[in-house]
N, C-alpha and C positions, 0 to 999 in steps of 0.2 A: 503800246510800242513807244520806245524812247526815241526822241529825236536827237539825243546827244551823239556826237561823233566820237567813236571809239577808235583810237589809233591801233592798228594791227601790231602785234608783238614781233620783235626780231627773235627768232628761235635759233640760237646757235650757242653751243657750249664752248666757253673759253676758260673753264675752271681748271683744266689740266693741260699739260703739254701733249699734243696728239702726234708728235713726230713718229713715234713707234707705231701708232695706230694707222697713220697714213701709209707707212711702209708695208704693214701687214695687208691693208686693203689693196694697195697696188700689186702686191704679190698674188693675192687671191685672184685679181682680174688677169694678171699675167698667166696664172695657171689655167684659166679658162681659154686664153689665147693659145697657149702651148697645147692644151688638150685638143682644141679644134684643129690646129695645124699638124698634129701628129696622129689624128684619128684615135685619140685616147679619151673615150667617153667618161671613164671613171675619173680621170684628172679634171676633165671639163666641168663636172658637177660636184667635185669633191668638197667645195666650199659652200654648198647649199644646205640649208636646214632640212630636216626630215619633212617638214610641212611647207617648204618653199613653193612659191608660185612664180611662173615665168610666162610672160607674153612674148610670143615669137614675132618674127618680122612679117608674118602673114596674118597676124591677129588672133592666133589660137593661144589660149591660156592653158598651161599645163600645170597641174597642182600635185605636189608631192615629189620628193627626191627620187623615189623609185620610178615614177612616171617620167621624170626629167631624164633619168639615166637611160631608160628604155628609148625615149625619143632621140637622145643624143647618139645612142648606139645605132639606131636605124638610120638617122641622118648621115652620120659619119661613115657608115658602110654603104651608103647610097649616094644621093645627090650631092652631098658635101665632101665626098671622099677625096676629090682632087681640087678642093677649094682651099684657099689660104687667106688669112686676115692679119691685119696689124691693128691692135687696139691702143688707144691713147687715153689715159685718164684725164678728163677735162677739168673736173673739180670734185672735191670732197667737202661736205659740210657736216659737222657733228651737231645734231639736234640736241643730244644729251651725251653724257660721257660714254654711253654704251649703245647709242643709236646714231647712224650716219646715213647720208644719201650721197651717192656718187654718180657722175655722168661719165660715160666713155664714148669716144667716137670709134668708128670702125671703117677701115678701108680694105678693099681687096688687094692682095699682093700675089706675085708669082711664087712658085715653090722656092725660089732663091731669095724671096723677101723684097723684090723690086715692086714699087707701087704701081698698081693698075689704075686705081681711082685717084684722081687729082684732089678731089674734095671728099669728105666723109660720105659714105654711102648709108650709114646708119648711126643713130645715137641710141644709147641704152641708159636707162635709169636703174640704179641699184639701190635697194633699201637693205641696209646692213645692221646687224645686231652683234654685240659682243656678249658671248655667253661662255662662262668658265675661262675667261681670259683669251678666247679665240674669237676672231671676227668671222661671221657667217652671212651669207646672202639669204635674206628672208623673202625677197621679191626682186624680180628684174623685169623690165619691159623694154623691148626693142622697137624702135621706130625707124623705118626706112626714110632716107632723105632724098627727095626727088632731085634728080640731076638736071642741071640747066640745059636748055636746048631742046 
């Protein structure tokens, strides 16, 4: 075993202008929000790859777009039917020209869009890939944020 110290690499693509990529990823996450807020399961998962995996806020990992669509349909027709959210993209890092990670925060809002949560109630990590010129969610993981008090 070597005793030499190896410096960890910084993995971030700066070879291209990602302005358009950022807009596309922000739109993809906005579509998830709109799908959630309008009970449109198809829109909510429209940006996920066929083999995407998503960890939800209660720790269940759902694999495959068809399974994600089924879970979204059941949730939006059930316990999420009258729930509304506001998402904010916190950061996007391009690991390679065609691979990115993004974080979003989520807050509960009223049907009119007024904030209920003062602070984010959830943080989500997205792993995104660009395939055929389109950005797709390959994986997402939701983590609830404990509220103070």
